N, C-alpha and C positions, 0 to 999 in steps of 0.2 A: 383406131385406139393402140396404143403402143403397150407392150407386154414388158412387166418388171422382168430384172434379169437373174434376179437371185444367184449373184456371185459376187465376191468381196473384188476390189478393184484391182484392176491390173497393172501395177505401179510401173512396170518394166514398158509397156505399151505408151502411158501418160508420160515417163520420162522420155522416150524415145520422141514424143511431140514436141516434148518444149526443146529439146536439143536441136530437134529439125527447124525449128521457128528461129532459132538464133545462128546455128550453122546449117544450113540445107546442104553445103556440099558433104558433109559426114553423113548423110543418108545414103544408105543402100539398100538394096533388096536380098533377102537369102532365104533359104528353103528350111522351114521349122521340123520339128521334130516330126510333125503330123504331114509331111510331105509338101504343107501348102508353102506358096511364097508369100512372104511377108515383109515387112520394113523392118530395117535392123541399121546399127552402127557400124560405119568403118572407123574404127578406135584408131588405127594408124593415122588415119586423115585427121580425125579429131585431135590426136595429140601433136599434130606438126600447128594444124588453126590455132591452138592454143599457146604456139611456143615461138619467140621471135628467132630462135636458133633453130638449125637443122636437129630433129629428134635423131639419135644415134646412141644406142646402147640403153640398157634397163638397171643401172644404179641409180638408187636413188634411196630417202630416208623414208623408212615405212615400217609399218608394225604389222605383223602375219605372222599365221601358223596353218598348219594343214587342214582345211576344210574351211577356209576363210569364205573365198568365193561362192563355195554351196551354201555358206551360212546368208551372204546378202541373196542369193538367189532364190532362199527359201522366203526369204520375206519378201519378196516382191511378187512370188506367186500367189497367183488368189484361189481361191476354194470356195466348193458350194456348199457349204454346210451352213448350218444357221443355230437360232436357240430358240429353244423350246420351253414356252413357260412351266414351272412346275407350282402350280397355285396351291397345291395341299401341302408343300413345303413352306408357304411364305407365310408371312405375320403382315398383316394389315394392308394388302394386295391393293386396294381402292385406292390408298390414301397415303402410303409411304414412297419417299424417293429416294431411297436407297436399293442397294442391288448385290445381290448374291451369284456368283454364275459358277457352275460345277463346268471342270472341261479342260484342256489344255490350254494354258494361256496364250501359246503361239495363234492358235485358232481362234479365239476368243479377242484378241488383238486384232486380229485382221477381220473380223467380224464387226467388230465396235466402232472401227477407226472412223468412218463416214459420219456415224451419230454423235460421235465426241470429238471431232475434229477441231482441234484449238478450245476446247472448252473446260479442260480439267486443269485447275490451279496449282495442283500437289499429286505428284507421283511418289509414292513411298514402295520399296520392295526390300525384302528379305531373301533373296537368293539362297542357295546352296552355298556354303564358303568354300566348298572342295577339299575338305580335310582328307580325302580318301573313302569317306563311308557315306556321301552325299548320295540321295537318289538324283541322278538325271535325266531330265526330261525326255519325252518318247518323241526324237528328230531323226531325220534323216540325212545328217550332216555328213557320214561315212560312205556315200554312194560309191567313192574310188575303191572301197573294198568290201563290197557288198557281197561279195561270194564269201569270203575269210570270214567276213563277222558271222553270216547264217551258219558256217560251220561250227563257230565258236557259240551259237545260240543267243548272240545280241540282238535278235528280233525277232519280233512276236509275227504271228499270222498276220498280221494287218500289215508287216513291214515297217513296226514302230519301234525303235530302240528301247530296250528294255534293260538296263544293267547298272551293277555297283560301280562308279568310278573308281578304283582303287588305283594306288601311285603304281601298280606294276604294268598298267594300261600303258602305252606307247603313246598315246594320244591323252594323257592325262589333265596337262593344260588346256591344249588344242580344243578337245570337246567341249570341256567347260565355257571356254571363251564362244564357239560355235552356239553352243545353247543358249548363252545370253545376249550375243551380238544381235541375231537376228530378231530377238524381243526389243530390244532398245533401239534399235531403227524403227520400229512400228511405231513404240510407245513415244517417241520425239512428236508425232504428230498430233499427239492427245493434248500437247500442253498448250494453254494459252501464252500470250506474249508478255504477259507476266508472271508465267507459270515457272516451275521448278521441279527437279525430280532429286530425289535424295534415297542413294543406295547402301542399306548396311553391307558391313565386311570385315573380314582380319587380316592379317598380313600374309595368309596364302595365296590371294590372288589380288590384292590390294592394286599393284602396280600394272597390272594386266587390265582390272579395270578401268582406272584412269586412262589409260592408251587407248581402250575401246572408246570411251565416252569423250576423250578430247577426238578422236574422229567423226564421232555420231553428232555431238551437241557443239563442237568447236573448243578449242584450247581456249581462247577468249571468254567462252561461257564457264569455265569453271570458276565456282565458288570457294569450295573450301574441301579438305578431309577433314569434319567434326570428327574430334575424340571424347569419347567417353569411357569412362572405367568402369568395369562389371564388378570389380570388388573395392573394397576401401584398404586393405591392406595385403601383403604378400605371405599370409600363413597358409599352411600345409606342407608336403613334401616337397622342400626344391627341387628344380631339374639339374641336371648335371652341371648345368653354368651358372647357376644359381642368380639367373634372370627369369623371374616370375612375371607373364603377362597377365596384365589386367585391365586392358584396352582394347577396346574395337572402333571401329571408324564408320561415320556415315559420309560417304562421298556426294557432295551436292556440285549439280550443274544448272544453269539456270536456260531458259529457250531463246531469250534474244535480247539478255541486256538488261531489261526492265523489270527484274526481281528484287525486292526489297523484304528484308526481315522484318519482324513485327515486334521489336523488343519494347522493355517495360517502358512507360513513357515517365518522362523525366517529371521530378518534380522540385522546386527550390529548395525545400529543406532537406531532402534526402541526396541532393547533388550538391548542397554545399554553397547553395546560392542566396546571399541575405544582401539587405540594403541599408548598413546601420548610418549612411549620409545621406539618405533619402535622395539619392542620386533618380531625376527623372527618366533615365534611361532603363531605369527598374533594375531587379536584383542582379547580382554580380557576384564574382569569387576571384580569388588571388590565382595568376599562372605566371608562370617564369617566361621572361624575355630572354635570357641567356641563351645561347646557343652552343651545345656539348661536340659537335660535329663540324664546326667550322675551323679553318687553319688560323693560327695566332697573326698572321699577315692580313686577315679580314679584321680583324678587330678596330672600331673606332670609338669616339668619344661623344656623348650626350649630355647635358648639361641640365640640372634643376632649376628652372626658371625663379623658383621662390627663393634659393638659396645661393645659387650659381656654383655650389657642388659641382664636380666635374666625374662623370663614372666611364672608365673605359674597359670594353671589352667587346668578345665577340658574341652580338647578337640575333636572335633566329629572326627578326625584322631589318632591311633595310634599312638606311639613313633616311632618306625621303619618309619612309612609311611610319619610323620612331618618331619623328619631330611630327607628322600629323598627328601622331595620337599623343603629343604631349600637348601641343594645342588644343585637343579636344578633351584634356583633362581626363586622360584616361590610365595614365602612368601612377604608380605608387611608389613617391619615393621614398626608398628604404634606405636605412645609414648604410647596411651592408651591399645590397643589391637592389635594385629598382625592380619592381613588377607592374603588371598591367591587371588593369579591371576585362575580366574576359564575362560579358553580360549573357543571362539567360536566354534572350531575345534573339540572338545573334547565331544559336546553336541551329545547323543545317537540318537538324533532325528533331522534330518533337519526343522522338524515341529513342532511347540508348540502343547503343551500336552492340551487335551480339557476339561473346567471345568464340572462337572455336573450342577451345578446350571446355567442356560442358562436366566437366565433375564425374561425381560418382553415382551412380544409378544401379543401386541394388536389388536384383531380380529377386530375392529372399521371400519380400513383403508379396510379391503378385504369385509369386510359388503355391505361398501360404492361401492367398486370395482363392486361388483358381482351386486349390484341393478342398476348399470350402465350397465353393461355386458349386463344382462338378465332382464329388470324391471318387466316382469311379474312373477317372481319367488323370492320368501322369502327364504332366506337361514339359517335356524335354527342353530347357534353357528358354523359356520364353522370355519375350523382351519386356522391360520394364513397364509398366503402364506409365509411372510418372516421366520416363524417358519419351515414350509415346506422344503423351499428352503436350509435353513440352515442346516437342518437334512441330505438331500440327499448330500450338497457338503461336509459334514464331513464325511462321511460315505461310498460312492461310489465313483468308477473309472469312468473316462468319459466316457468308451465305458462297459456299462455294463447293466444287466437285474434288473429293479426293481419289483416287485409283490405286490400288494396290493386287497386282498380279500375281503374287507369291502370296497369298493372306496367310498359310498356314492354320492357325486356330484364332484367327481373327480378331489378333489386338488391336488393329488399325479401327476396326469398326469400334470395339470396346471405349476406346481412349476418344474416337470424334462426338458418341452419344455421350460421354462423361463431363466433354468438354462443352459441347453443348446447354448440358443440363448446367453444367455451374457458369457459364456466360450470356448465355441465352441465343447461340448460334445456331444457325440452320444448315450446319455442314452437312452434305451428303457425301456417301460413300459407294464404291464400285469395288467389290472386292470377287477375284479371282482367284480358284482353286482346282488342281488336279483331284480327283477323287481317287487318292491313293488308298490303299487298304489298309486299315489295322492289323497289330500283330494278332494274329487267332487267341493264342496264349493271353493277350494283356487283360484286364478288368474291364478295359472300355469296350474292347470286341463282346465280351460276356455279358456286358449289360446292354448291348444293342447296338454301340456305336459302330458299325464296320466301315465306315470311311473315316477320314481327316474333315471331309465336309461335312459329316454328320456332328461330328465336335465342333467345329466354328459355328453352326448355323446354332446349335443349343446355345453355345455360351452368348452368342448374341441376344438370342430368347432370354437368358436369365439373366444377364448383366443389365439388360432394358428392364425387366422388372425389378431388380435391386435398385437401379436408380430412381426409378418411380416410387418405389416403397420408402426410400431414404427421405426424397424431397418431394414430397404429394402436392405441396402449393404450387412449387415452380416451375413442374414439369408436366402439366397436364397436356401441353401442346407439343411435348418432345416426340419427336417421330423415332421411335423404338424398333420400327418395321423392316420390312427387306422382301423385296421380289426375289425369288429361286429364278433361274435359268440354267437349262443344261444344254450343251453342247449335242446336236444330234445331226445325220446325214440331211440332206435337204427336204423339204417338204412335198417336192415335186419328181414325179417319176422321171428317169432316163430320157423318156421322149421328149422331156421338155427342152433340154438341154440339145438334143441332136433328132431334131424332127426328120432330118433325112433318112434316120436308120428304120422310119416307122414303115412295117411291111403290112402288105392287105390282112393278114392274119391279127396283125396289133390294132388294126383300126375297128375291128369287129370286137377285139378285148376290151378296147379301149373306152371308157365312161367317161372319166377325168384324166387330166394329166397330173393331178395332185394324189399324192399317197392316201391310201383310205382311213389309215388309223389318225390323222390330222385334225385336228378342231379349229373353229373360229378363232381362238386367241392363238393357236399355232400360226396359222395364215395372215393376223393380225400383226404379229410381232414379228413376223419374216418382210412384211411390206414396209413396216416403220424402219427395220435395219436397212433394207434396199433404197429405201427413200432418203435416208441419212438423217432422221428423225429420231430425239433421242427416246428411247424404251423405258425412263423412267416417270414420263409424263403421264398425269391421271386421263383415265378415259371411261366412257359411260355407256352404255346399249340401249336401245329403245327397239321394242316389238311392234311391228308396222306392217299389216294387211299380210301377216304369215312369214313375215321377215323379221331378220335382226339387224339393224343398223347401227355398227360402232362409230364413236365420234371420240377422238383422242386432242385433248387440249382443246378443247371449244374450237374444234375447226381445223387445227394442222393435218389431220388426215381423218378421213370419213370412208368407211369401207362397210360393204354389205356383200357376203356369202353365199347367201341363199340360192337356191335355186330358181329359175323362172322369175326372177324381179320384177315387180309389175312396174309400170308408168309412174304409178301415185307415189312409189317409194323413190325411184329416181328424183322425181320432181322434190319432194320433201328434202333429200338431199341436197340436192341442186340449189333449194332456196336458203339453204343455213350457209353458201358461198363458202365452202372450204376449200384451204390452200389445194387440198389432195384430194382425190377420190379413187377409191377402186374395187374391182368386182371380179367375180369369176368368170373366164373365157366362157365359160358354159352355162350361165345363168341367163345365157339371152340364147333363144330357140333359130334364131337365123343373123345371117347378117343386117338386114333390116333393122332388127332389133337395136344392133351395137349403134347403128348408125343415130335410131333416134334417139339413144343416150347422148350422144355428141350433140345434137342438133337440141337437146333440153339444158344441157348444161350452157352451150354457148348462148341459148337465151337468157337464163336466168343466171348463171355465174360464169361469166366469159375467162377470167383469170383462172378458175380451178383447172389443175393438170388432173385428167381422168386417163386411167391406165388398168389394164387387167392381167390375172394371173391365169 
């Protein structure tokens, strides 16, 4: 039986294999940081293989900054961390399909990427706007200045960068770009073929954001920079230049060109379609056929077949097309200028198109709502609930997964649950938030909310209660729960990853390669993540012959982590014919017991993949 690896994918190794399959001449060998010989890319050869001309010089059009290469490398670097279930902080653990994850979002994205590869319809993030006082995430994208930064106190004891990114920092924009770039690289992997990502931003980093997303998602997948107003007027003390900024942006990119907004459905009455002449082709409305963009020399004459009257003008259609429309009775002959019948059935989409200017979404009502919801907490600049509801309604399907890895106070979860209550949808959310500490002088801290995560979870709980209280008949089956997970070090002891370093004394000390404080749930969800199975799926457990057997999603994965697993339990699991089965390595007294497990599954469930940890 093979062992699970409990390590996020090595994206570099995977990319080298892909490039090697296409360009074997570009593959070479090199000595790695550990001194071992490994495969690598000869980039000079690869550049020449991709060019018809001789490659000479390094001038090219590119968007770059100090630390970009490190950010790219950081996105590809595997980690051995895992997600540990926090059942006591969760709500409706056994039935909910929503997730709330506490930890650095770069690590979380790496951990989740295999389980949710291509399964997310919508990603929304509201990252720091880099105004000079934003908290920048704990990254290592300044390794080239490591010694200098340590002297400046920019790293904590775990080499994590912890500082306020002020404009006096020489890498003010570079640090922000590096922080976001690595996360966007991984986030792209989550999107489904018809999915899209939406990023809130203001003018501080708008141009840099678009440049980064052009590189990662492709310029051809740019949808728009949606504009929305956070104020209805320019009241207040005017700035020196007398221009008051009242808007922000939501930059939108699709995954593969297959995304479509879900606009308001067309209706004959609302869109001006009528049928006064009982046209068998159905409701129609008047539409111009004159072109205002063509040159005068492109004008030609059409004739009313009923009266013989001639009309000479620059038309929006070719002469052949207009003559066909005349024969089909689609032209309305007016005294001044003919028009056409535009039929409702010919509209290319049953929904209306979405404008890129969304108007005013005043946050004041949201501020008041949240103040009443959690009086002890002051929410700074909360995203308007109506804005988020509208965004989700026009970008997601009723049964999809929404990911927000800068979740803040959990506005995305609030909006998704509210919208599900209104339209009967079953949208699922995955929220990720760094557990930033609250100010010890704040009312929130004094009320017991030590981190932003605690505020976010409490908001979801209270909003869920309120939605159900306000709509008791229509929300009986509404999912207002969430499973909480927390980023932590691997469940496995170091020897699991470096068995060659096991000395004789360690062999006597070692009873299990699993850390002593880890539970069955810890191990179960680590196995799901390692095997690329979604962690929001339902799971049940059965007690049998002194063992606990876990069953995820009716056989997607079955596991037993009990010691000394008897044959009866193995046979029970095999008879369920799961897709995957996993046991502890030390659950079997000897190698012949492991062989028996393999043989039992071969006989009873030959398609099951069996592994040990």
